[in-house]
C-alpha positions in Angstrom: 92.7 127.7 76.0 95.9 126.0 74.8 96.7 125.3 78.6 93.3 123.4 79.2 93.9 121.1 75.9 97.7 120.0 77.3 96.0 120.0 81.1 93.6 117.4 79.4 95.6 115.3 77.5 97.9 115.3 80.6 95.8 114.0 82.9 94.0 111.1 80.2 97.4 110.0 79.9 97.8 109.6 83.9 94.2 108.0 83.5 95.5 105.4 80.8 96.1 102.7 82.6 92.4 102.4 83.4 91.3 102.0 80.2 87.8 103.1 78.6 88.3 107.1 79.7 87.4 109.9 77.7 87.0 113.1 77.2 84.8 115.6 75.9 85.1 119.3 75.7 82.3 121.0 77.0 81.2 124.7 78.3 85.3 126.2 78.4 86.3 123.3 80.2 86.6 119.1 79.2 84.8 116.9 81.4 86.4 113.5 82.1 84.3 109.8 82.0 85.7 106.4 82.9 83.4 103.6 81.8 80.8 106.0 80.7 80.0 107.7 84.2 81.5 111.0 84.7 84.3 111.0 87.1 85.2 115.0 87.0 86.9 117.5 84.3 89.0 120.6 83.6 87.5 123.8 85.0 89.6 126.9 84.9 93.7 125.9 85.2 92.9 122.7 87.2 91.7 118.9 87.1 88.6 118.6 90.0 87.5 115.2 90.5 83.6 114.1 91.8 83.2 113.9 95.6 83.0 110.9 96.4 84.0 108.5 99.6 86.8 107.7 98.0 87.7 110.5 96.3 87.6 112.1 100.3 89.6 109.0 101.4 92.1 109.0 98.6 93.3 112.6 99.2 92.0 113.7 102.8 94.1 117.3 102.3 91.7 118.1 99.5 90.0 121.2 100.6 86.7 122.1 98.8 88.6 125.5 97.5 86.8 125.3 94.4 87.7 127.4 91.1 85.5 130.3 90.0 83.6 128.2 87.5 83.5 124.9 89.4 80.2 123.0 89.6 79.5 122.4 93.7 80.3 118.7 94.2 83.6 118.7 93.3 86.9 118.5 94.9 90.5 119.7 93.3 92.7 116.4 92.2 95.2 117.0 94.5 97.2 114.0 93.7 96.7 114.1 89.6 101.1 113.2 89.8 100.4 110.5 91.1 99.2 108.4 88.3 99.1 104.7 90.3 97.0 106.4 93.3 94.9 108.6 90.6 93.9 105.1 89.0 93.2 103.8 92.3 90.9 106.5 93.3 89.4 106.3 90.1 88.4 102.9 90.1 87.6 103.0 93.7 85.2 106.1 93.2 83.3 104.2 90.3 80.4 102.4 92.2 80.0 105.5 94.2 79.2 107.6 91.0 75.6 107.4 89.7 74.5 105.3 86.3 74.7 107.7 83.2 70.8 108.9 82.4 69.9 106.2 79.7 68.2 108.2 76.6 64.7 106.3 76.6 63.7 104.0 73.3 60.0 103.2 71.8 59.2 100.1 72.6 57.8 98.6 69.5 54.1 98.4 69.1 53.4 100.8 72.0 
């Protein structure tokens, strides 16, 4: 999907003011992380974000019309073109997102 790759670059550019954004290809789409927390991804032909209180507040017009192959608990992003609002939303979502699971390390001597 060349179009998906272009969309991934565009989303990354829109989120660039936040810093610490990374995106990785995954299962025919792209996953986006902000400060190591999953915020959303590209599924099919659109960008979707985690369904949180903040994402609903910033996108009250958003319906849970998910695309084919979109996991549950994601909302189609309706404010992608508005960089400032998008970055505000992601920053507001951050505290509402679950912590990344830490890989367990064996403790010394145990």
